[in-house]
C-alpha positions in Angstrom: 10.2 19.1 13.3 9.6 16.1 11.0 6.5 14.1 11.5 7.1 10.6 12.9 5.1 7.5 12.2 1.6 8.1 13.3 -2.0 7.1 12.9 -3.5 4.0 11.3 -1.1 3.8 8.4 1.7 2.5 10.7 -0.4 0.4 13.2 0.2 -3.3 13.3 -2.8 -5.6 13.1 -3.5 -9.2 13.8 -2.7 -10.2 10.2 0.7 -11.4 9.4 3.0 -11.4 6.3 3.3 -14.8 4.9 6.9 -16.1 4.5 8.3 -15.9 0.9 8.0 -19.6 0.2 4.5 -19.8 1.6 3.5 -16.8 -0.5 5.0 -18.3 -3.6 3.1 -21.6 -3.0 -0.2 -19.7 -2.5 0.4 -17.7 -5.7 1.0 -20.9 -7.6 -2.2 -22.4 -6.2 -4.1 -19.3 -7.3 -2.7 -19.6 -10.8 -3.5 -23.3 -11.0 -7.1 -22.6 -9.9 -7.6 -20.5 -13.0 -5.6 -22.7 -15.3 -2.6 -20.4 -15.7 0.7 -22.2 -16.1 2.8 -19.1 -16.3 5.5 -18.0 -13.8 3.6 -14.9 -12.7 4.0 -16.0 -9.1 7.6 -14.7 -9.1 7.9 -11.7 -6.9 4.4 -12.0 -5.4 3.5 -10.4 -2.1 1.0 -11.8 0.5 -0.6 -10.8 3.7 -3.4 -12.5 5.7 -6.6 -10.7 6.0 -7.3 -9.3 9.5 -9.5 -11.5 11.6 -9.9 -14.0 8.7 -6.6 -16.0 8.7 -8.0 -18.5 6.2 -7.9 -15.7 3.6 -4.9 -13.8 2.3 -4.4 -10.8 0.0 -2.1 -11.5 -2.8 -0.3 -9.1 -5.2 0.8 -10.7 -8.4 1.4 -9.6 -12.0 -0.3 -6.2 -11.6 -3.3 -7.8 -10.1 -4.5 -8.0 -6.5 -6.4 -11.0 -5.2 -8.2 -12.2 -2.1 -7.4 -15.9 -1.8 -8.6 -18.9 0.2 -5.4 -20.1 1.7 -6.4 -23.8 1.9 -7.7 -24.2 -1.7 -6.0 -21.4 -3.5 -9.4 -20.4 -4.9 -9.7 -16.8 -5.9 -12.5 -15.1 -3.9 -12.0 -11.5 -5.2 -9.7 -9.8 -7.6 -9.0 -6.4 -9.3 -6.4 -4.3 -11.0 -3.6 -2.9 -8.9 -4.0 0.4 -10.6 -1.6 3.3 -10.6 1.2 2.8 -8.1 4.9 3.8 -7.8 7.5 1.6 -9.3 8.3 -0.8 -6.4 5.5 -2.5 -4.4 6.7 -2.4 -0.8 3.9 -4.1 1.2 0.2 -4.8 1.8 -1.1 -2.5 4.4 -3.9 -3.9 6.6 -4.2 -0.9 9.0 -7.6 0.0 10.5 -9.0 1.9 7.5 -12.7 1.7 8.7 -14.6 3.8 6.1 -17.9 2.7 7.6 -18.7 0.4 10.6 -18.8 -2.5 8.1 -16.3 -1.5 5.4 -12.6 -1.8 6.1 -10.2 -0.8 3.3 -6.7 -2.1 2.9 -3.7 -0.6 1.2 -0.7 -1.1 -1.0 2.4 0.8 -0.2 4.8 1.5 -3.0 8.0 3.5 -3.6 10.2 5.1 -6.2 13.9 5.9 -5.9 15.2 9.0 -7.7 19.0 9.4 -7.8 20.7 12.7 -7.8 24.3 13.8 -7.9 25.8 12.8 -4.5 22.3 12.3 -3.3 19.1 10.4 -3.8 15.6 10.1 -2.4 12.9 7.4 -2.1 9.3 8.6 -2.4 6.5 6.6 -0.8 2.9 6.4 -1.8 -0.3 4.6 -0.7 -3.2 3.1 -2.6 -6.4 2.0 -0.9 -8.9 -0.7 -2.0 -12.2 -2.1 -0.9 -13.5 -5.6 -1.5 -17.0 -5.8 -3.0 -18.1 -9.3 -3.5 -15.8 -10.9 -6.1 -14.3 -7.5 -7.1 -11.5 -5.5 -5.5 -11.8 -1.8 -6.4 -9.2 1.0 -6.0 -10.6 4.0 -4.1 -7.4 6.0 -3.6 -4.3 6.1 -5.8 -0.7 7.4 -5.3 -1.2 9.4 -2.2 2.2 10.8 -1.2 2.9 9.6 2.3 6.5 10.5 2.8 10.1 10.3 1.7 13.6 9.3 2.7 16.4 11.4 1.3 20.2 10.9 1.6 23.1 13.2 0.6 26.9 13.4 0.9 28.9 16.4 1.8 32.6 16.5 1.3 35.2 19.1 2.4 38.5 20.1 0.8 40.3 17.2 2.5 37.8 14.8 0.8 36.3 14.0 4.2 32.7 13.1 3.6 29.6 13.1 5.8 26.4 11.2 5.1 23.1 12.9 5.8 19.7 11.2 6.0 16.3 12.8 6.3 13.0 10.9 6.7 9.5 12.1 6.8 6.1 10.3 7.0 2.7 11.9 6.6 -0.2 11.3 8.8 -3.4 9.5 7.5 -6.4 9.6 9.9 -10.0 8.6 9.6 -12.3 11.6 10.1 -15.8 11.5 11.7 -17.3 13.3 8.7 -18.5 11.4 5.6 -19.2 12.0 2.0 -21.0 9.6 -0.3 -21.2 7.0 2.4 -17.4 6.7 3.2 -15.5 8.5 6.0 -13.3 11.4 5.0 -9.5 11.0 5.3 -7.3 13.5 7.1 -3.9 13.8 5.4 -1.3 16.3 6.5 -4.1 18.5 7.9 -6.2 18.3 4.7 -9.5 16.6 4.2 -9.8 14.1 1.4 -13.4 13.2 0.5 -15.0 10.3 -1.3 -16.8 11.3 -4.5 -18.8 8.1 -4.9 -16.0 6.4 -6.9 -12.8 7.3 -5.2 -11.0 9.8 -2.9 -10.0 13.1 -4.6 -6.3 13.8 -4.0 -5.1 17.4 -4.4 -2.0 17.9 -6.6 0.2 18.7 -3.6 -0.5 15.3 -2.1 -0.3 13.3 -5.3 2.8 11.3 -5.9 3.9 12.6 -9.4 
């Protein structure tokens, strides 16, 4: 039986997604604050930080920022890192790695077409904010897929089939190098002092 949406990765928090126009305005403010006159704000994604609604995460031009919503001032920033092709959303689930450190995620996807079929693969990156720096601690964890196919008979009558699967991500009670272990599809992922080590079978290739 396929796994359904579970655990912290699919929980809704008090933070909200900013409307497209509001997000674009915030991205423009952020660019202005650093003297950038480019159009990098196009396609930006925003989501307010849990329990701190005056701050928002912003993904723009392969960078990720923590922004003061009122002023547009950049509080923290870092490289987006290795993700799948399409950035889907900012994930503010309850990724409590210590009692005081809450990570946040970026969900991304990649569509792979096949003859009379296709599949979308989903992956998750996690980040922590450390002062004025945002640091990736987990990259391209495979968290599920959506596959579609078409079967036709001799009369050219076709049937569409859809399969979806999502993989569990839980926070363990055990720790390594200061951060809680992650439980993913029954496997333990441990922090090595720099990032979580992802085995090949859980890495989005």
